[in-house]
C-alpha positions in Angstrom: 124.4 67.7 79.8 124.5 68.9 76.2 126.3 72.2 75.5 126.2 74.8 72.8 129.4 73.2 71.3 127.6 69.9 71.1 124.6 71.4 69.3 127.0 73.2 66.9 128.7 69.9 66.0 125.3 68.1 65.5 123.9 71.0 63.4 127.1 71.5 61.4 127.3 75.2 62.2 129.6 77.4 64.3 129.3 78.0 68.1 128.4 81.6 67.5 125.6 80.7 65.1 124.0 78.4 67.7 124.3 81.1 70.4 122.6 83.6 68.1 119.9 81.2 67.1 119.1 80.4 70.7 118.8 84.1 71.4 116.5 84.8 68.4 119.1 86.9 66.5 117.2 88.2 63.4 120.4 87.8 61.3 120.2 84.0 61.6 118.3 82.3 58.7 114.9 80.8 59.8 115.9 77.3 58.5 119.1 77.4 60.5 117.3 78.7 63.7 114.7 75.9 63.3 117.4 73.2 62.9 119.3 74.5 66.0 116.1 74.7 68.1 115.0 71.2 67.1 118.4 69.7 68.2 118.3 71.7 71.4 114.8 70.4 72.2 115.7 66.8 71.3 118.7 66.8 73.6 117.0 68.9 76.3 119.5 71.8 76.2 119.3 74.2 79.1 121.0 77.6 79.2 124.0 77.9 81.6 123.1 81.1 83.4 126.5 81.5 85.0 128.3 81.0 81.6 126.0 83.6 80.1 126.8 86.1 82.8 130.5 85.6 82.3 130.3 86.0 78.5 127.8 88.9 78.3 127.8 90.4 81.8 124.0 90.0 81.8 121.8 87.3 83.3 118.5 88.4 81.7 116.9 87.7 85.1 114.8 90.2 87.0 114.0 89.7 90.7 110.5 90.4 92.2 110.3 90.9 96.0 107.1 90.4 98.0 106.6 90.2 101.7 104.0 87.4 101.6 102.1 85.2 99.2 98.9 84.4 101.1 96.9 87.1 99.3 95.9 85.9 95.8 96.5 89.4 94.5 100.2 88.8 94.6 100.0 85.5 92.6 98.0 87.3 90.0 100.5 90.2 89.8 103.4 87.8 89.7 101.8 85.8 86.8 101.1 88.9 84.7 104.5 90.4 85.4 106.3 87.1 84.6 104.5 87.0 81.2 105.4 90.6 80.3 109.0 90.2 81.2 109.3 86.9 79.3 107.9 88.6 76.2 110.8 91.1 76.5 113.5 88.4 76.8 113.8 88.3 80.6 113.0 85.6 83.2 111.7 86.5 86.7 112.7 85.1 90.1 110.2 85.6 92.9 111.5 85.8 96.5 110.0 86.6 99.9 111.4 89.7 101.6 114.2 89.3 104.1 117.0 86.8 103.4 115.6 86.2 100.0 116.9 89.6 98.7 120.5 88.4 99.2 119.9 85.8 96.5 119.7 88.6 93.9 123.2 89.8 94.7 124.5 86.3 94.4 122.8 85.6 91.1 123.7 89.1 89.8 120.2 89.7 88.5 120.0 92.6 86.0 117.2 94.4 87.9 114.9 94.2 90.8 111.3 95.1 91.5 110.0 95.6 95.0 106.4 95.4 96.1 106.0 98.1 98.8 106.1 96.6 102.2 107.6 97.5 105.7 104.9 100.2 105.9 105.7 100.5 109.6 109.3 101.5 108.9 109.4 103.2 105.5 112.8 104.8 106.1 114.4 101.3 106.5 112.5 100.1 103.4 113.8 102.9 101.2 117.3 102.5 102.6 117.2 98.8 101.6 115.9 99.6 98.1 118.6 102.3 97.5 121.3 100.0 98.6 120.6 97.4 95.9 123.6 97.0 93.5 121.4 96.9 90.4 118.6 99.0 88.8 115.4 98.7 90.8 112.2 100.4 91.7 109.1 100.0 93.9 105.8 98.9 92.6 102.6 100.0 94.4 104.2 102.8 96.3 102.2 105.8 97.5 105.3 108.0 97.5 109.0 107.6 97.0 111.9 109.9 97.9 114.1 110.5 94.8 113.7 107.0 93.2 111.7 105.5 90.4 108.4 104.1 91.4 104.9 103.1 90.2 102.1 104.5 92.2 98.6 103.1 92.5 96.2 106.0 93.1 94.4 104.2 95.9 92.7 107.4 97.2 91.1 108.0 93.8 90.0 104.4 93.7 88.2 104.7 97.1 86.6 107.9 95.9 85.2 106.1 92.8 83.7 103.4 95.1 82.1 106.0 97.5 80.8 108.0 94.5 79.2 104.8 93.0 77.5 103.9 96.3 76.2 107.4 96.8 74.8 107.4 93.3 72.7 104.4 94.5 71.4 106.4 97.4 73.7 105.2 100.1 74.7 108.0 102.5 76.0 105.9 105.4 79.0 104.1 104.0 81.3 102.1 106.1 84.8 100.7 105.6 86.0 97.2 106.6 89.7 97.2 107.5 92.0 99.7 109.2 95.5 98.4 108.4 96.3 100.7 105.4 96.4 104.3 106.3 96.3 105.5 102.7 93.0 103.8 102.1 91.5 105.1 105.3 92.7 108.6 104.4 91.1 108.1 101.0 87.9 106.9 102.5 87.6 110.0 104.8 88.5 112.4 101.9 86.0 110.6 99.6 83.2 111.2 102.1 84.1 114.8 102.4 84.3 115.2 98.6 80.8 113.7 98.2 79.3 115.6 101.1 78.8 112.6 103.4 79.6 112.5 107.1 82.4 110.4 108.6 81.6 108.2 111.6 84.5 106.6 113.5 82.2 103.6 114.3 81.7 102.9 110.7 85.3 101.8 110.3 85.3 98.1 111.3 88.7 97.0 112.6 90.4 94.3 110.4 93.9 93.7 109.2 94.1 91.9 105.8 93.0 88.3 105.9 89.7 86.5 105.1 89.2 85.8 108.8 89.8 89.5 109.6 87.0 90.5 107.3 84.7 87.7 108.5 85.1 88.5 112.2 84.9 92.3 111.7 81.3 91.8 110.5 80.5 89.1 113.0 81.6 91.3 115.9 79.8 94.4 114.7 76.5 95.4 116.3 74.1 96.6 113.7 71.6 99.3 114.5 69.1 101.5 112.6 71.9 104.0 112.1 74.5 101.5 110.8 75.9 101.9 107.3 73.8 100.6 104.4 76.9 99.9 102.3 80.5 98.9 103.0 83.9 99.0 101.2 86.3 96.2 101.9 90.0 96.9 102.4 91.2 94.2 100.0 89.9 91.1 98.2 90.4 88.8 101.2 88.7 91.1 103.7 85.8 91.6 101.4 85.3 87.9 100.7 85.3 87.2 104.5 82.9 90.1 105.2 80.5 88.8 102.5 80.4 85.4 104.1 79.6 86.9 107.5 76.8 89.1 106.1 75.2 86.1 104.5 75.5 84.0 107.7 74.0 86.9 109.7 70.9 86.8 107.5 71.6 89.8 105.3 70.9 89.7 101.6 73.7 91.3 99.5 72.9 93.7 97.9 69.2 93.9 98.8 69.9 94.7 102.5 73.6 95.8 102.4 75.7 96.8 99.4 79.4 95.8 99.3 82.3 96.9 97.1 85.7 95.1 97.3 89.1 96.6 96.7 91.3 94.5 94.3 89.7 93.1 91.2 90.7 89.4 90.9 89.1 86.7 88.7 87.6 84.9 91.7 85.7 88.1 92.9 83.1 87.4 90.2 82.6 83.9 91.5 82.0 84.7 95.1 78.7 83.8 96.8 77.5 87.1 95.2 79.5 88.4 92.2 81.3 91.3 93.8 81.6 94.8 92.4 85.2 95.9 92.9 87.6 98.8 92.6 91.2 98.2 91.8 94.1 98.7 89.5 94.0 96.7 86.2 96.6 94.1 86.8 97.5 93.7 83.1 98.3 97.4 82.8 100.3 97.3 86.1 102.4 94.4 84.7 103.1 96.2 81.4 104.1 99.4 83.1 106.4 97.6 85.6 108.1 95.5 82.8 108.6 98.6 80.7 110.1 100.6 83.6 112.6 98.0 84.8 113.8 97.2 81.2 114.3 100.9 80.6 116.3 101.3 83.8 118.4 98.3 83.0 119.2 99.6 79.5 119.9 103.1 80.8 117.1 104.7 78.9 115.2 107.7 80.0 112.3 106.6 82.3 109.6 109.0 83.4 108.3 108.5 86.9 106.3 108.2 88.9 104.0 106.1 86.7 100.5 106.5 88.1 98.0 103.6 87.7 94.3 104.6 88.1 92.0 102.0 89.7 88.9 101.0 87.8 85.4 100.2 88.9 84.2 96.7 87.9 80.4 96.5 88.1 78.8 93.2 89.1 76.0 92.3 91.5 76.8 93.4 95.0 75.5 97.0 94.8 71.9 98.0 94.7 69.7 101.1 95.4 69.7 101.8 99.1 66.9 99.9 100.8 65.7 102.9 102.7 64.8 104.6 99.3 62.6 101.7 98.1 
């Protein structure tokens, strides 16, 4: 495998010049940098991360910890975050929570970002985060005791969804999914803020998968007092619910309006293009990249950073049928 010394010999320059050229040092002349990069590409040079760590004490690697990958939301977040970190000179390694976290200590990553999970044992989760031997923070947290974090204002997002549905004449608004307390709390508060009544039976039990959303609707008995509009817990639940509505003979949005939480590209390509509420993933990635780099460099970092969800209007909401 070709080394920096080999490239230096082929290019007729010093070892340090090659190293600086490969790291885009502005002091290296463009012609020299181009010559070094062409030789490196020709001989398929790859950086030796361990050697880089020994010489600089830095790996330029940032870890990202998720608890699962089945939800396309996480692949979209990961893609955006990887791009933002790369533009700042860092690579990202993605691992699944649990044993995967130990990899970061072995690789001596420069920093670590956690997506909030272990919601059933928050104390253990925060203990794990605080025990990491490198700068780290939690992305998507609702609260954080004495640590940096980026918060998504999920309650305000749900309020925007309820407000939008009420503006279309819907006064009986249901919620599909009961596995995230913060969203259920936001739903109840939004109804109160908009002067609408909360009905326990309008919360359809579902966890977080497509199947959960599908069967939540299939198992629900519709009556004349049922909701005329629903909000889905996440993108998967909403997509499953949409399929179930269509199979049950309902027209969306003519018979039932539907808003999904999480705005992903595929939401506009569903059987009905779905109106959604959710954090802008590009902004989320930019804020996350800026915060972890600031922590690594020891710069002042203001937190919490609060991301406000946005409403993306498409075709799944219409004027309440009862008003037509």
